[in-house]
Phi, psi and omega in degrees: 000143179252124175246137179239115180268120188227174166226154184293338184261012184267108180295327179293326177299318180299314180296318178300313181297321176298316178302312180297318179296318179299327179268009178055042179262119177288137179211157175253121179270132178237114180276102184287350175283341180250335186251092185297320181298314179293323178299313179296320180299313184287328176295319178297319183289324191244338187075008183254147174244005181267163177231158001277157170231132181247135174242120181238109180048045177086350178269135184258135172237120180265126183083190181257086180256090184307310184301315182292319179297312180298320179296315180295333180265003181055046179244133175259140181250000000 
């Protein structure tokens, strides 16, 4: 499962979500500005308070790292 931790004012989050949709990758978006429990969970896992953060099968990608995301999803571009 792919989880995308975002905030509504994050332009990089918007670009990331477009990228995932273009590659037909299903993902669950979690707005950490509204979901305090998820915000605390991702801060504990990463030590980061910035967005986006992508979690793919337990692997964390901080920011929009196309290469790492594609590699974790076994997708060639």
